[in-house]
VMD Tcl script that builds the backbone (N, CA, C; Angstrom):
set m [mol new atoms 414]
animate dup $m
set s [atomselect $m all]
$s set {name element resname resid chain x y z} {
  {N N MET 1 A -30.562 23.294 19.825}
  {CA C MET 1 A -31.867 22.980 20.375}
  {C C MET 1 A -31.701 22.044 21.568}
  {N N VAL 2 A -32.297 22.401 22.663}
  {CA C VAL 2 A -32.197 21.630 23.899}
  {C C VAL 2 A -33.297 20.586 23.912}
  {N N GLN 3 A -32.881 19.327 24.129}
  {CA C GLN 3 A -33.859 18.250 24.193}
  {C C GLN 3 A -34.107 17.883 25.644}
  {N N VAL 4 A -35.367 17.678 25.969}
  {CA C VAL 4 A -35.760 17.258 27.310}
  {C C VAL 4 A -36.288 15.838 27.207}
  {N N LYS 5 A -35.819 14.985 28.119}
  {CA C LYS 5 A -36.195 13.587 28.110}
  {C C LYS 5 A -36.575 13.157 29.515}
  {N N GLN 6 A -37.304 12.056 29.613}
  {CA C GLN 6 A -37.733 11.538 30.907}
  {C C GLN 6 A -36.782 10.412 31.350}
  {N N CYS 7 A -36.361 10.423 32.621}
  {CA C CYS 7 A -35.448 9.420 33.183}
  {C C CYS 7 A -36.132 8.054 33.180}
  {N N VAL 8 A -35.400 7.029 32.749}
  {CA C VAL 8 A -35.937 5.670 32.675}
  {C C VAL 8 A -36.200 5.105 34.073}
  {N N TYR 9 A -35.397 5.496 35.076}
  {CA C TYR 9 A -35.519 4.932 36.417}
  {C C TYR 9 A -36.533 5.683 37.284}
  {N N CYS 10 A -36.328 7.001 37.453}
  {CA C CYS 10 A -37.196 7.744 38.387}
  {C C CYS 10 A -38.337 8.501 37.702}
  {N N GLY 11 A -38.243 8.745 36.399}
  {CA C GLY 11 A -39.320 9.417 35.677}
  {C C GLY 11 A -39.194 10.933 35.644}
  {N N LYS 12 A -38.168 11.475 36.242}
  {CA C LYS 12 A -37.946 12.916 36.261}
  {C C LYS 12 A -37.498 13.402 34.884}
  {N N GLU 13 A -37.845 14.625 34.524}
  {CA C GLU 13 A -37.408 15.191 33.245}
  {C C GLU 13 A -36.033 15.826 33.408}
  {N N TYR 14 A -35.193 15.697 32.352}
  {CA C TYR 14 A -33.843 16.260 32.373}
  {C C TYR 14 A -33.463 16.663 30.955}
  {N N THR 15 A -32.437 17.499 30.861}
  {CA C THR 15 A -31.948 17.902 29.541}
  {C C THR 15 A -30.800 16.976 29.141}
  {N N LEU 16 A -30.774 16.589 27.874}
  {CA C LEU 16 A -29.770 15.653 27.375}
  {C C LEU 16 A -28.402 16.311 27.275}
  {N N SER 17 A -27.370 15.608 27.775}
  {CA C SER 17 A -25.999 16.090 27.584}
  {C C SER 17 A -25.349 15.360 26.409}
  {N N HIS 18 A -25.822 14.137 26.112}
  {CA C HIS 18 A -25.401 13.410 24.909}
  {C C HIS 18 A -26.568 12.545 24.438}
  {N N PRO 19 A -26.587 12.156 23.168}
  {CA C PRO 19 A -27.770 11.514 22.576}
  {C C PRO 19 A -28.154 10.161 23.184}
  {N N ALA 20 A -27.207 9.418 23.727}
  {CA C ALA 20 A -27.516 8.074 24.235}
  {C C ALA 20 A -27.917 8.071 25.712}
  {N N GLN 21 A -28.032 9.213 26.320}
  {CA C GLN 21 A -28.329 9.311 27.749}
  {C C GLN 21 A -29.747 8.836 28.048}
  {N N LYS 22 A -29.880 7.968 29.078}
  {CA C LYS 22 A -31.182 7.429 29.471}
  {C C LYS 22 A -31.588 7.839 30.882}
  {N N TYR 23 A -30.611 8.198 31.718}
  {CA C TYR 23 A -30.870 8.485 33.131}
  {C C TYR 23 A -30.512 9.934 33.442}
  {N N CYS 24 A -31.166 10.471 34.459}
  {CA C CYS 24 A -30.953 11.878 34.798}
  {C C CYS 24 A -29.672 12.092 35.602}
  {N N SER 25 A -29.219 11.086 36.366}
  {CA C SER 25 A -28.003 11.228 37.175}
  {C C SER 25 A -27.286 9.891 37.267}
  {N N THR 26 A -26.073 9.927 37.832}
  {CA C THR 26 A -25.311 8.682 37.989}
  {C C THR 26 A -25.966 7.767 39.024}
  {N N ASN 27 A -26.610 8.348 40.043}
  {CA C ASN 27 A -27.313 7.524 41.036}
  {C C ASN 27 A -28.460 6.746 40.394}
  {N N CYS 28 A -29.226 7.416 39.537}
  {CA C CYS 28 A -30.318 6.738 38.819}
  {C C CYS 28 A -29.765 5.686 37.873}
  {N N LYS 29 A -28.621 5.992 37.251}
  {CA C LYS 29 A -28.002 5.044 36.338}
  {C C LYS 29 A -27.600 3.770 37.068}
  {N N ARG 30 A -26.937 3.921 38.222}
  {CA C ARG 30 A -26.543 2.753 39.025}
  {C C ARG 30 A -27.762 1.960 39.482}
  {N N ALA 31 A -28.747 2.666 40.000}
  {CA C ALA 31 A -29.955 1.990 40.493}
  {C C ALA 31 A -30.686 1.289 39.353}
  {N N GLY 32 A -30.726 1.922 38.185}
  {CA C GLY 32 A -31.377 1.321 37.027}
  {C C GLY 32 A -30.677 0.051 36.578}
  {N N TYR 33 A -29.325 0.074 36.566}
  {CA C TYR 33 A -28.570 -1.122 36.188}
  {C C TYR 33 A -28.759 -2.244 37.195}
  {N N LYS 34 A -28.776 -1.876 38.486}
  {CA C LYS 34 A -29.006 -2.900 39.520}
  {C C LYS 34 A -30.387 -3.531 39.348}
  {N N GLN 35 A -31.377 -2.703 39.101}
  {CA C GLN 35 A -32.727 -3.207 38.899}
  {C C GLN 35 A -32.791 -4.119 37.677}
  {N N LYS 36 A -32.099 -3.726 36.604}
  {CA C LYS 36 A -32.061 -4.531 35.384}
  {C C LYS 36 A -31.403 -5.885 35.652}
  {N N GLN 37 A -30.299 -5.883 36.423}
  {CA C GLN 37 A -29.609 -7.125 36.767}
  {C C GLN 37 A -30.496 -8.040 37.606}
  {N N LYS 38 A -31.199 -7.465 38.576}
  {CA C LYS 38 A -32.098 -8.259 39.423}
  {C C LYS 38 A -33.198 -8.913 38.593}
  {N N GLN 39 A -33.756 -8.152 37.667}
  {CA C GLN 39 A -34.806 -8.699 36.817}
  {C C GLN 39 A -34.284 -9.822 35.930}
  {N N ALA 40 A -33.081 -9.632 35.384}
  {CA C ALA 40 A -32.489 -10.665 34.528}
  {C C ALA 40 A -32.193 -11.932 35.334}
  {N N LYS 41 A -31.694 -11.761 36.566}
  {CA C LYS 41 A -31.403 -12.896 37.435}
  {C C LYS 41 A -32.685 -13.641 37.799}
  {N N LYS 42 A -33.717 -12.887 38.118}
  {CA C LYS 42 A -35.005 -13.480 38.470}
  {C C LYS 42 A -35.581 -14.259 37.285}
  {N N LYS 43 A -35.463 -13.682 36.092}
  {CA C LYS 43 A -35.955 -14.326 34.882}
  {C C LYS 43 A -35.177 -15.619 34.609}
  {N N TYR 44 A -33.845 -15.576 34.804}
  {CA C TYR 44 A -33.007 -16.756 34.597}
  {C C TYR 44 A -33.369 -17.857 35.594}
  {N N LYS 45 A -33.524 -17.481 36.864}
  {CA C LYS 45 A -33.885 -18.477 37.885}
  {C C LYS 45 A -35.239 -19.106 37.585}
  {N N GLN 46 A -36.178 -18.295 37.143}
  {CA C GLN 46 A -37.507 -18.807 36.811}
  {C C GLN 46 A -37.417 -19.780 35.642}
  {N N LYS 47 A -36.597 -19.441 34.648}
  {CA C LYS 47 A -36.428 -20.309 33.483}
  {C C LYS 47 A -35.782 -21.630 33.909}
  {N N ARG 48 A -34.726 -21.569 34.775}
  {CA C ARG 48 A -34.038 -22.771 35.245}
  {C C ARG 48 A -34.951 -23.608 36.138}
  {N N LYS 49 A -35.834 -22.944 36.872}
  {CA C LYS 49 A -36.736 -23.648 37.778}
  {C C LYS 49 A -37.712 -24.524 36.987}
  {N N ASN 50 A -38.102 -24.029 35.838}
  {CA C ASN 50 A -39.074 -24.759 35.028}
  {C C ASN 50 A -38.436 -25.887 34.218}
  {N N THR 51 A -37.121 -25.827 34.013}
  {CA C THR 51 A -36.475 -26.870 33.226}
  {C C THR 51 A -35.808 -27.873 34.157}
  {N N SER 52 A -36.202 -29.109 34.073}
  {CA C SER 52 A -35.571 -30.151 34.867}
  {C C SER 52 A -34.783 -31.054 33.929}
  {N N LEU 53 A -33.631 -31.484 34.399}
  {CA C LEU 53 A -32.736 -32.298 33.590}
  {C C LEU 53 A -32.731 -33.734 34.107}
  {N N ILE 54 A -32.666 -34.684 33.206}
  {CA C ILE 54 A -32.529 -36.090 33.591}
  {C C ILE 54 A -31.065 -36.451 33.397}
  {N N LYS 55 A -30.426 -36.837 34.508}
  {CA C LYS 55 A -28.998 -37.138 34.479}
  {C C LYS 55 A -28.738 -38.535 35.011}
  {N N LYS 56 A -27.513 -39.011 34.750}
  {CA C LYS 56 A -27.078 -40.308 35.251}
  {C C LYS 56 A -26.048 -40.060 36.354}
  {N N CYS 57 A -26.234 -40.699 37.509}
  {CA C CYS 57 A -25.333 -40.526 38.645}
  {C C CYS 57 A -23.946 -41.058 38.287}
  {N N ARG 58 A -22.901 -40.283 38.579}
  {CA C ARG 58 A -21.535 -40.685 38.245}
  {C C ARG 58 A -21.008 -41.768 39.181}
  {N N TRP 59 A -21.691 -42.011 40.304}
  {CA C TRP 59 A -21.226 -43.034 41.238}
  {C C TRP 59 A -21.980 -44.352 41.050}
  {N N CYS 60 A -23.306 -44.300 41.165}
  {CA C CYS 60 A -24.081 -45.551 41.140}
  {C C CYS 60 A -24.682 -45.864 39.771}
  {N N GLY 61 A -24.792 -44.872 38.889}
  {CA C GLY 61 A -25.317 -45.107 37.553}
  {C C GLY 61 A -26.823 -44.956 37.431}
  {N N ASN 62 A -27.527 -44.692 38.524}
  {CA C ASN 62 A -28.983 -44.502 38.462}
  {C C ASN 62 A -29.311 -43.174 37.791}
  {N N THR 63 A -30.466 -43.110 37.144}
  {CA C THR 63 A -30.906 -41.851 36.553}
  {C C THR 63 A -31.700 -41.082 37.598}
  {N N PHE 64 A -31.588 -39.752 37.543}
  {CA C PHE 64 A -32.311 -38.897 38.475}
  {C C PHE 64 A -32.646 -37.578 37.800}
  {N N THR 65 A -33.608 -36.855 38.363}
  {CA C THR 65 A -34.050 -35.579 37.818}
  {C C THR 65 A -33.514 -34.460 38.692}
  {N N THR 66 A -32.977 -33.431 38.053}
  {CA C THR 66 A -32.431 -32.300 38.801}
  {C C THR 66 A -32.684 -31.001 38.047}
  {N N THR 67 A -32.632 -29.885 38.772}
  {CA C THR 67 A -32.769 -28.574 38.140}
  {C C THR 67 A -31.442 -27.834 38.137}
  {N N ASN 68 A -30.419 -28.402 38.786}
  {CA C ASN 68 A -29.119 -27.729 38.812}
  {C C ASN 68 A -28.046 -28.620 38.195}
  {N N ASN 69 A -26.799 -28.265 38.389}
  {CA C ASN 69 A -25.706 -28.934 37.696}
  {C C ASN 69 A -25.027 -29.994 38.568}
  {N N THR 70 A -25.764 -30.750 39.345}
  {CA C THR 70 A -25.186 -31.773 40.209}
  {C C THR 70 A -24.836 -33.024 39.416}
  {N N GLN 71 A -23.867 -33.807 39.921}
  {CA C GLN 71 A -23.413 -34.989 39.216}
  {C C GLN 71 A -23.849 -36.280 39.906}
  {N N TYR 72 A -24.337 -36.173 41.131}
  {CA C TYR 72 A -24.680 -37.360 41.919}
  {C C TYR 72 A -26.139 -37.292 42.354}
  {N N CYS 73 A -26.749 -38.485 42.508}
  {CA C CYS 73 A -28.172 -38.534 42.831}
  {C C CYS 73 A -28.448 -38.256 44.309}
  {N N SER 74 A -27.464 -38.453 45.177}
  {CA C SER 74 A -27.682 -38.221 46.613}
  {C C SER 74 A -26.377 -37.808 47.278}
  {N N ASP 75 A -26.496 -37.378 48.537}
  {CA C ASP 75 A -25.312 -37.009 49.303}
  {C C ASP 75 A -24.425 -38.219 49.574}
  {N N THR 76 A -25.032 -39.379 49.724}
  {CA C THR 76 A -24.264 -40.601 49.972}
  {C C THR 76 A -23.371 -40.922 48.771}
  {N N CYS 77 A -23.926 -40.861 47.571}
  {CA C CYS 77 A -23.140 -41.126 46.365}
  {C C CYS 77 A -22.008 -40.105 46.235}
  {N N ARG 78 A -22.300 -38.840 46.529}
  {CA C ARG 78 A -21.281 -37.798 46.453}
  {C C ARG 78 A -20.160 -38.081 47.452}
  {N N LYS 79 A -20.536 -38.505 48.681}
  {CA C LYS 79 A -19.546 -38.799 49.716}
  {C C LYS 79 A -18.637 -39.951 49.290}
  {N N TYR 80 A -19.223 -41.026 48.761}
  {CA C TYR 80 A -18.425 -42.171 48.321}
  {C C TYR 80 A -17.523 -41.811 47.149}
  {N N ALA 81 A -18.006 -40.975 46.250}
  {CA C ALA 81 A -17.202 -40.562 45.100}
  {C C ALA 81 A -15.999 -39.739 45.553}
  {N N ILE 82 A -16.201 -38.860 46.516}
  {CA C ILE 82 A -15.096 -38.048 47.038}
  {C C ILE 82 A -14.077 -38.938 47.741}
  {N N GLN 83 A -14.559 -39.928 48.518}
  {CA C GLN 83 A -13.654 -40.853 49.194}
  {C C GLN 83 A -12.812 -41.617 48.180}
  {N N GLU 84 A -13.455 -42.107 47.116}
  {CA C GLU 84 A -12.720 -42.850 46.096}
  {C C GLU 84 A -11.685 -41.961 45.407}
  {N N LYS 85 A -12.061 -40.723 45.128}
  {CA C LYS 85 A -11.139 -39.783 44.488}
  {C C LYS 85 A -9.913 -39.556 45.371}
  {N N ASN 86 A -10.130 -39.386 46.676}
  {CA C ASN 86 A -9.016 -39.169 47.590}
  {C C ASN 86 A -8.129 -40.409 47.696}
  {N N LEU 87 A -8.741 -41.597 47.751}
  {CA C LEU 87 A -7.955 -42.830 47.822}
  {C C LEU 87 A -7.115 -43.030 46.563}
  {N N LEU 88 A -7.676 -42.713 45.402}
  {CA C LEU 88 A -6.914 -42.823 44.155}
  {C C LEU 88 A -5.735 -41.851 44.133}
  {N N ALA 89 A -5.949 -40.652 44.682}
  {CA C ALA 89 A -4.862 -39.677 44.730}
  {C C ALA 89 A -3.737 -40.182 45.628}
  {N N VAL 90 A -4.077 -40.762 46.770}
  {CA C VAL 90 A -3.067 -41.315 47.676}
  {C C VAL 90 A -2.338 -42.469 47.006}
  {N N TYR 91 A -3.079 -43.337 46.321}
  {CA C TYR 91 A -2.486 -44.475 45.631}
  {C C TYR 91 A -1.479 -43.997 44.569}
  {N N ARG 92 A -1.884 -42.982 43.763}
  {CA C ARG 92 A -0.990 -42.462 42.733}
  {C C ARG 92 A 0.259 -41.833 43.355}
  {N N TYR 93 A 0.078 -41.131 44.476}
  {CA C TYR 93 A 1.217 -40.505 45.142}
  {C C TYR 93 A 2.184 -41.576 45.653}
  {N N LYS 94 A 1.650 -42.611 46.315}
  {CA C LYS 94 A 2.507 -43.669 46.852}
  {C C LYS 94 A 3.232 -44.404 45.735}
  {N N LYS 95 A 2.547 -44.623 44.623}
  {CA C LYS 95 A 3.166 -45.297 43.484}
  {C C LYS 95 A 4.311 -44.452 42.934}
  {N N LYS 96 A 4.102 -43.152 42.861}
  {CA C LYS 96 A 5.132 -42.246 42.354}
  {C C LYS 96 A 6.332 -42.240 43.295}
  {N N VAL 97 A 6.072 -42.164 44.601}
  {CA C VAL 97 A 7.146 -42.116 45.591}
  {C C VAL 97 A 7.918 -43.425 45.603}
  {N N LYS 98 A 7.222 -44.541 45.469}
  {CA C LYS 98 A 7.882 -45.839 45.463}
  {C C LYS 98 A 8.839 -45.944 44.287}
  {N N ASN 99 A 8.453 -45.415 43.142}
  {CA C ASN 99 A 9.299 -45.461 41.950}
  {C C ASN 99 A 10.426 -44.429 41.997}
  {N N ASP 100 A 10.256 -43.404 42.786}
  {CA C ASP 100 A 11.238 -42.320 42.836}
  {C C ASP 100 A 11.970 -42.361 44.175}
  {N N LYS 101 A 13.025 -43.141 44.277}
  {CA C LYS 101 A 13.753 -43.322 45.539}
  {C C LYS 101 A 14.398 -42.033 45.999}
  {N N GLN 102 A 14.725 -41.123 45.087}
  {CA C GLN 102 A 15.370 -39.883 45.486}
  {C C GLN 102 A 14.459 -39.036 46.351}
  {N N LEU 103 A 13.144 -39.180 46.185}
  {CA C LEU 103 A 12.212 -38.439 47.018}
  {C C LEU 103 A 12.356 -38.857 48.471}
  {N N TYR 104 A 12.607 -40.146 48.722}
  {CA C TYR 104 A 12.852 -40.605 50.091}
  {C C TYR 104 A 14.111 -39.951 50.650}
  {N N PHE 105 A 15.164 -39.899 49.848}
  {CA C PHE 105 A 16.412 -39.341 50.334}
  {C C PHE 105 A 16.279 -37.853 50.639}
  {N N ALA 106 A 15.386 -37.183 49.937}
  {CA C ALA 106 A 15.199 -35.759 50.182}
  {C C ALA 106 A 14.618 -35.510 51.574}
  {N N TYR 107 A 13.852 -36.472 52.127}
  {CA C TYR 107 A 13.222 -36.287 53.425}
  {C C TYR 107 A 13.842 -37.171 54.507}
  {N N LEU 108 A 15.054 -37.631 54.318}
  {CA C LEU 108 A 15.654 -38.561 55.279}
  {C C LEU 108 A 15.758 -37.991 56.680}
  {N N GLY 109 A 16.120 -36.754 56.841}
  {CA C GLY 109 A 16.360 -36.218 58.178}
  {C C GLY 109 A 15.135 -35.665 58.863}
  {N N ASN 110 A 13.944 -35.904 58.378}
  {CA C ASN 110 A 12.774 -35.244 58.924}
  {C C ASN 110 A 12.145 -35.934 60.121}
  {N N SER 111 A 12.405 -37.208 60.358}
  {CA C SER 111 A 11.677 -37.845 61.452}
  {C C SER 111 A 12.558 -38.324 62.593}
  {N N ASN 112 A 13.487 -39.238 62.352}
  {CA C ASN 112 A 14.269 -39.802 63.446}
  {C C ASN 112 A 15.624 -39.145 63.625}
  {N N ILE 113 A 16.098 -38.404 62.666}
  {CA C ILE 113 A 17.404 -37.753 62.782}
  {C C ILE 113 A 17.161 -36.299 63.160}
  {N N ARG 114 A 17.062 -36.033 64.444}
  {CA C ARG 114 A 16.721 -34.671 64.869}
  {C C ARG 114 A 17.857 -33.977 65.605}
  {N N GLU 115 A 18.714 -34.733 66.232}
  {CA C GLU 115 A 19.725 -34.097 67.070}
  {C C GLU 115 A 20.883 -33.512 66.284}
  {N N GLY 116 A 20.889 -33.652 64.976}
  {CA C GLY 116 A 21.941 -33.070 64.161}
  {C C GLY 116 A 23.018 -34.083 63.830}
  {N N MET 117 A 24.040 -33.631 63.185}
  {CA C MET 117 A 25.107 -34.506 62.722}
  {C C MET 117 A 25.965 -34.975 63.899}
  {N N LYS 118 A 26.319 -36.257 63.868}
  {CA C LYS 118 A 27.176 -36.839 64.907}
  {C C LYS 118 A 28.635 -36.514 64.612}
  {N N ASN 119 A 29.438 -36.483 65.665}
  {CA C ASN 119 A 30.873 -36.224 65.494}
  {C C ASN 119 A 31.584 -37.456 64.956}
  {N N ASN 120 A 31.127 -38.604 65.378}
  {CA C ASN 120 A 31.735 -39.853 64.951}
  {C C ASN 120 A 31.033 -40.335 63.676}
  {N N PHE 121 A 31.802 -40.675 62.661}
  {CA C PHE 121 A 31.228 -41.124 61.393}
  {C C PHE 121 A 30.404 -42.393 61.560}
  {N N ARG 122 A 30.885 -43.323 62.401}
  {CA C ARG 122 A 30.187 -44.596 62.598}
  {C C ARG 122 A 28.804 -44.372 63.212}
  {N N ASP 123 A 28.701 -43.486 64.199}
  {CA C ASP 123 A 27.405 -43.175 64.827}
  {C C ASP 123 A 26.447 -42.547 63.807}
  {N N GLU 124 A 26.964 -41.636 62.999}
  {CA C GLU 124 A 26.146 -40.983 61.965}
  {C C GLU 124 A 25.633 -42.009 60.960}
  {N N LEU 125 A 26.510 -42.927 60.564}
  {CA C LEU 125 A 26.121 -43.960 59.608}
  {C C LEU 125 A 25.033 -44.865 60.186}
  {N N ASN 126 A 25.131 -45.221 61.465}
  {CA C ASN 126 A 24.114 -46.057 62.118}
  {C C ASN 126 A 22.755 -45.361 62.141}
  {N N VAL 127 A 22.742 -44.083 62.459}
  {CA C VAL 127 A 21.474 -43.329 62.508}
  {C C VAL 127 A 20.844 -43.255 61.116}
  {N N VAL 128 A 21.652 -42.980 60.102}
  {CA C VAL 128 A 21.131 -42.873 58.732}
  {C C VAL 128 A 20.619 -44.228 58.253}
  {N N GLU 129 A 21.345 -45.302 58.551}
  {CA C GLU 129 A 20.891 -46.632 58.139}
  {C C GLU 129 A 19.593 -47.025 58.840}
  {N N ALA 130 A 19.462 -46.662 60.112}
  {CA C ALA 130 A 18.221 -46.951 60.838}
  {C C ALA 130 A 17.042 -46.208 60.200}
  {N N GLU 131 A 17.275 -44.967 59.803}
  {CA C GLU 131 A 16.224 -44.182 59.151}
  {C C GLU 131 A 15.858 -44.790 57.799}
  {N N MET 132 A 16.846 -45.263 57.054}
  {CA C MET 132 A 16.584 -45.889 55.760}
  {C C MET 132 A 15.800 -47.185 55.933}
  {N N ARG 133 A 16.108 -47.942 56.973}
  {CA C ARG 133 A 15.339 -49.171 57.241}
  {C C ARG 133 A 13.900 -48.836 57.591}
  {N N ARG 134 A 13.734 -47.774 58.381}
  {CA C ARG 134 A 12.383 -47.370 58.777}
  {C C ARG 134 A 11.549 -46.978 57.555}
  {N N LEU 135 A 12.182 -46.312 56.608}
  {CA C LEU 135 A 11.477 -45.892 55.397}
  {C C LEU 135 A 11.351 -47.020 54.376}
  {N N GLY 136 A 12.042 -48.123 54.586}
  {CA C GLY 136 A 11.952 -49.238 53.674}
  {C C GLY 136 A 12.801 -49.062 52.429}
  {N N ILE 137 A 13.857 -48.289 52.520}
  {CA C ILE 137 A 14.713 -48.045 51.367}
  {C C ILE 137 A 15.760 -49.128 51.238}
  {N N LYS 138 A 16.286 -49.585 52.357}
  {CA C LYS 138 A 17.377 -50.551 52.325}
  {C C LYS 138 A 16.908 -51.919 52.746}
}
mol reanalyze $m
mol bondsrecalc $m
mol representation Tube
mol addrep $m
């Protein structure tokens, strides 16, 4: 027995090829899914728009009302927080490098020793010692 059903998207009648079929063609199926996604997104945005959250600023500690997932009450607080985060990262890096002298030795030839190895050992030693003094190793 041939069953005839109406397409959910365009409303056209079609014959069923399998029992779970809802759309008459793949184009209608794609368009129907896109429409369903748009409606779900619109519904979610409307729901989020109506719900406001009271949060505490991670920089200054003031409470503020927001509808999204922000952590700071203003752009100024966000800017200062990012600056502090970057300064802490630099501080941690410098502390690590200061404790790890081998890291200095790995980069010894990168700045003042450019002309390559000297033929005379004494000249080479002077250049390396000058570089070590510049880096504060010796």
